[in-house]
N, C-alpha and C positions, 0 to 999 in steps of 0.2 A: 328344519323349518320349511314349511310350504311356500311356494312362489307367492300365493295370495297373502299370506302373512308378511312376507318380506315387502310386498308392494304397499300393504297398509302401513307397515313401519316407515317406509320411504315417505308416503303421503304426509303422515304425521310429522316427519322431520322437516318437510317442505313447509307445512303450515306453521310450525314453531319458528322456522327461519323467517317467515313473513311477518309474524307477530313481533319477533325481535327487531326486525328491520323497522316496523312501524314504531316501536319505542325508541329506537335510536335516531329516528328521522326527526327529532324535536329541534335540531340545530337549525338556526336560520342566520344567513349572512346579511340580511337586509339591515340597513341603518335603523337605529331606534328613532321611531317617529316622534318628533316634537312639533306642536303646532307653532307656526311662525307668529311673531309679535304682530298685532294688529297695527298697521301703519296709519293710524287716524288719531284725532284728539280724543280726550276722555270725556268730553262734553260737546253738545251741539251748539251752533251759534244761537244766542239769544234772539227771540223774535223782536223785542224792542230795542235791541243793542245794549241792554244792560241787565235785564233780569234773566237769570239762569233758568234752564229747563228743568222741571221737576220730573221725577221718575214715575209717579202715579202708581196706583194699586195693581196688584197682579191681575184682578178681575177686569181692569179697564184696558189691559194690553190689547193691542190690534189683533194678535194671533188668537185671542179668547172670544173676540167679538164675531159672531156668525154673520155671514153676509145678509141673511134675511133680516136681521135686526138692524144692520148698518144701513140697509136700503129698504125703507119702509114701503116704497112705491110697489104695489102688486104687479103692475105691468112690468117693471124692471126685474122683479123677482121671477116672474115667468119667463122672461128673456134669458135671464142668467141660467135658469134650470134647463131651458132648451138648448142653449149653447154648451153647457157641460155634458149633455147627452149626445149632441150631434156635431160639434166643431171638429173639423178634420185636423187641425193642428194638435188638439188634445188627444184625438184618437191616434195620431201618428206617435205622439209621446207615450201613450200606453203600449203601443206595439212595441216601441223601443225598449220598454221595460221587460216585456216578454222575451224579446230578442236577447237582451243582456242576461236574463235569467237562464235561458237555454245555454248561452256561451259559458256562463259560470257552471252550470251543471256538467257540461262537456269537460271543462278544465278540472273540476272537482273529481271526476271519474278517474283521472290519472293517478289519484292517491291510492287507489285500490287495484288489486291484481285483476286482470281480465282472464277469466276461466272459460274455455270453450270446449264444447263436446264436438267430436268430429268422428266421422265414419267414412272409410275409403275402401275401394276394392280395385284391383288391377288384375289384367290377364295378358300375358305375353307369350309369344312363340319365339323360340331360339332355334335357328337352322342347324342342321347337322354339322355344317362346316366349322361352327364355332362352339358346338355343344360339347361339354366335358365327357359325355357318354358316347359321342360319335353318332348319335341319332337325334333327329328333331325333338324338341321338348316343348311342352305347353305348361307354363307355370302360372299359379294363381296366388294372390296375396290379398288377405282381407284383414282390416285392422279397425278397432274401435277404442276410443279412449278420451281422457280429458287432458287439456293442454293449457299451460300457463305461458303467456307470450311476453317475453322481454319486460318483466316487471321491474321498475328501477327502484333501487333501495335508496331512499332520499336522505342520505347522511348529511348532506349539506344544505338542505332546504330548498333546492331548486324548484322542485314540484310544488312544495308548499308555498313558496313565494309567488309562483305564477297562479296558484289558487287564490291566494290573498289578493293579488292584483285583479283578477277576474271578479272576486266578490266586491271590491271597492268600486270597480266599474259598474257593476249591477246596482249597488247602492247609490252611485252618483246619478245613474239614469233614473232611479226612483225619484230622487230629490229634484232632478230636472223636470219630471213629470208634474211634480207638485208645484214647481215654479211656473210652468205653463198654465196650470190650473189657476192659480193666483193672478197671473197676468190676463187670462181670459175673462175672469170676473171683473177685474178693473177696466179692461178695454171695452167690454160690453156696457159698463156703467157709463164711461166716458162717451161712447158713441150715443147712447140713449140721451144722455144730457145734452150733447151737442145738437141731436135732432130736435129735442124739446126747445132748446134756445132758438133754433132757426124757425121753428113753428110759430113761437111767440113773436119773433121779429117779422115773420111773414104776415101774421095776423095784424100786427100794427101797420105794416106797410100797406096792407089792403084797406084798412080803415082810413089811413091817410090819403090813399088814392081816391077813395070814394069821397072823402071830404073835399079834396082839391078839385075833383071833377064838378062837384056841386058848386063850388066857388067859381070855377071857370064858366059854368053854365050861366050864373048870374052876371059875370063880367061880360060874357058874350051878349047877353041880352041888353045890358047897359050900353055896350059899344054899339049895337044895332040902332039904338035910339039917340045915340050921340052923347050919352051921359058918361061915357068912360073912354079913355084914350086908347089908341092901339098899343101903347107901351104897356099899359096895365093888362091888356089882353094877352100880349105875348109873354109877359112875366108869369101870368096864371098857367099859361100853356106850358112853359118851361117847368113849373112845379108839377104839373100833372105828368108830363113825360118823364121827368126825374123820378117821380114816385113809381111809374110804371116800369122803369128800367130797374129800379131797386127791388120791385116785387118779382121781376123775372129772374134776377140774380139770386134772390133768397129762395125762390122756387126750385131752381136748379140745385143749389146747395143742399136744400133739405131732402130733395130726392136722392142725391148722392149719400147723404147721412143715412137715410133709410136703407140704401143698398148696403152700406157698411154694416148696419145692424143685422140685416139679413145673412150677410156673409159670415159674420161672427156666429149667428145662431146656427148655421149649417143647414138650413131648411126654410122653405117658405113659411111665413108667419099667418096665423089665423086665430080667431077666437081668443084674443088676448084681452085682459082686463082694461078698462078705460085708462088713458094716459092722464097723468097728474101735471099740473103747471110747475114751473120751477119753484114757486113760493110754497108748494105743497110736498116738496121731496123730503124734508126733515131729515137729511142725511147727518150722521153723527159728524160733527166737526171739532170735537174738543178731545181728540185722542191724546193721552200723555205720550211723549216720545220715549220715555225710559232713558236708558243709558246706551251709548254707542256699542259698548261690549255686548249688549243683549242681542244685537243684529246677528252675531255669529250663530246664535241658537235659533233665532226666529226665521232668518231668510233661507229658503231652501236653495237658492242659487248659491249662497256662500257654502252651505253644507255640501252641495254637489261638487264644487270647486275643491273642497277639502278632501272629499272621497277621491277625486282625480289625483290629488297630491298624494294621498296614501297609496293609490295604485302605482304611481311612478316610483315612489319610495320602495315598494315591494319588488318592482322590476329590477332595481339596483341589486337587490339580494339574489335574484335569479341570474343576473349577469355575473355577479361575483362567484356563484357556485359553478359557473362554467369553467372556471380555472381549476377546479379540483376534480378528482377522479369520479367517474360515473360507474356504479355497479348495478348490473341488471341480472335478473334471473329468468332463465327459460327451462321449463320442466314439463314433463308429461307422464302419464300413467295410463295404461290400457291393456288391451289384449289383441294378439295378432295370431293369424293362422293361414295356411295355404289351402284350407278347406272351410267353406262357410259353415258347415255342420259342426266343425271342431273349434269355432271361434271362442267359445266360452268353456272349453274343456280346461282341465287342471294342466298347468305347465305352459299355457299360452300367454301369461301375463308379461307385459313389457313396461319399462319406465325408463325415463331419462332425465338427467339434471345437469344443466349447463350454465353455471354462473359466468358472467363476463365482466372484465374490468377494462375500462377505457381511461387512459390517462393522456390528457392533452400535452403534446410536446412541441409541435410546431404548427401554427395555423395562420401564418402570414399576418399576425396582428388582428385577426378577426375578432377573438374574445376581448382584446383591449378595446377595439373599436365599439364593440357592442356595449361594453361598460361605460364608455364615454358618452355614447348616445343616451344610455339610460340616465346617467348623471345630468346631462344637458336637459333632458326632458323633464327631469325632476325639478331643476332650476327654473324652467319655463312654467311649470305647474305652480311653483311658489309664487312667481311673479303674477300669474293669472289669478291666484287665490288672493293675493294682497290687492290686485286691482279690483276684484269683485267686492271686497270690503270697502275699498275707497269709493266705488260707484255707489254702493249702498249708502255709505255715509253722505255722500254729496246729495243723493236723492232725498233722503230724509231732511238734510239741512235746508235744501231748496224749498221743500214743502213748508217747512216750519217758518223760514224767513217770509214766504209768500203769504202765510196764513193771516197775520195781522195787517199786512200791507194790503191785502185784498179787501179786508173788512173796511179799512180806511177809505179805500177806492170806492167801494159801494156807497159808503156814507156820503162821500164827497160828490159822487156822480148823482145820487138822489137829490141832493141839494141843488146841484147844477140844473137838473132836469126840472125841478120845481121852479127855480129862478127863471129858466128859459120859457116854461109856460106862462109865467106872469109877464115876462117881457113881451111875448107874443100878444097876450091881451092888451097890454098897454099900447103896443105898436099899432094894433088894429083900431084901438079907441082913438089914438091920435090921428091915424089916417082918415078915419070917418069925420073927425072933426077938422081936418085940413091942416093939421099942424105938422104932420110927418109925411114923408113920401111913401110911395108903394114899395120902393126898394127896401126900406126899414122892415116892412111887413115881410117881404120876400126872404131877407136875411134871417129874421127870426123864426120863420117856418122851416127853413133849411137847417138851422142850427138845432131846433127842437127835435126835429126828426132824427138827426144824427145823434144827439144826446140820449134819446130813447134807446136807440139801437146799441149805444155803448153801455148803458145801464144793464141791459139784458145780457150783453156779452160779459160784463163784469160778474153778474150773478152766476153765469155758467162757469166762469173761471174759478169762483169761489168754491162751488161744488166740485168741480173737477179737481181742484187742489185737495180738497178732503179725501177724494178717491185716491189720489196719487200718494198722500201720506198713509193711508190705509194699507195700500199695496207695498209701499216702501218699508213699512214696518212689519211686513209678513202677513198681513190680514188677508182674508179671502179663502182660505183652505177649508175652514168649517162652515157648514150650512147654518147651524144653530149656535148660539152662544155657549161657550164653555164656562161653567160656574167653578171659580177656584175655590178649593176646599181649604179651611183654615188648618194651619199647621204643616201645610205642604208647600 
């Protein structure tokens, strides 16, 4: 049998050994993963303290409602689209996904043998004093071949467990990116609504200032001719300056709100559709909450925490496998010659096959400590997973409890505003008739201004509450509404 035939036969044996090793490497020492029990109630707190929450139809779920339908305001839609394209936090999250994918590919490569092609040449001179022939010698060595470097036969699933952990980390990063996406949609909407609310408060403060300046001018003219007292003049002056101070505060707050919108957008803003008032937002406010158990499937932050838990579970398997023998193969096949021209001649073939078995005997407790750390990290991941579920449950519960309360608050505040406006008219009428003092008018004007501001703030809170519930239920990932098909 020729040397080339022997080399081919040896290569075939190595290949069969690797395939057999791959088949035998199905064992895993990782604990069987079981999803922890959700540490939350089976129902949400009722909005009115007595009526239970209904699940709603699948088509009404927050995750199925696209953010373009949820936010009809075209200016807000444009802002969200710009933010999803330019926001730096979302960009970092996307890069983290790419990083995790690369790390997974690196770890996954360990499941396959690394075959390298190598070519080498050397030239050496041996002095006569140590030469076996008694004369100086010059020797040449040339070698070309393929080599397999320390391929581990994964009998106990160490490499497989590490690969599973890397995969779970990658999937967790993907879910984290989706969570950032959803949060960005919600934060942009809330920032925009806050800016719109401050804009309306500023406009009302500006009208109030102009009205009070006109009243002060009349009072000043009356004071100059002796028809009004100095007290009345100073009271109107107080109203004017108070309105000016409120206007300055609102202008500052609105400018800061605009800066927040620009930061979330990730770029300077221009050519946007006209802004809509709070009354024209028409945000979806009647989303059914569904069941608390649905959050596990809907919330990407919960899915990310579960993937992290699965990664730590797989790392326990890798730590356990470290207690067992590790078998690795090193092999090579090629050709060698002392003359470059004879490198591929018959009879120059070479091969090597070197299996290695390493059995841990004494490591000063290193493997035991590694396993303990893996188990502790798994327990930490369980606690983080359960906390993430509890946080999600609380966010939905808070939004649900606030929903009806805010409706009542707006209704009551509207009635207060109407009553205060009527009170001001009556106070002004009584003052003109000499029945009431100017202090009554001053107090009514102050209270009406405050109640108008509170009504606008309550409307912003109601819209913000709808956004919070939308995000808490996992809405905001889809741009357009997903239509649920029957039978699925």
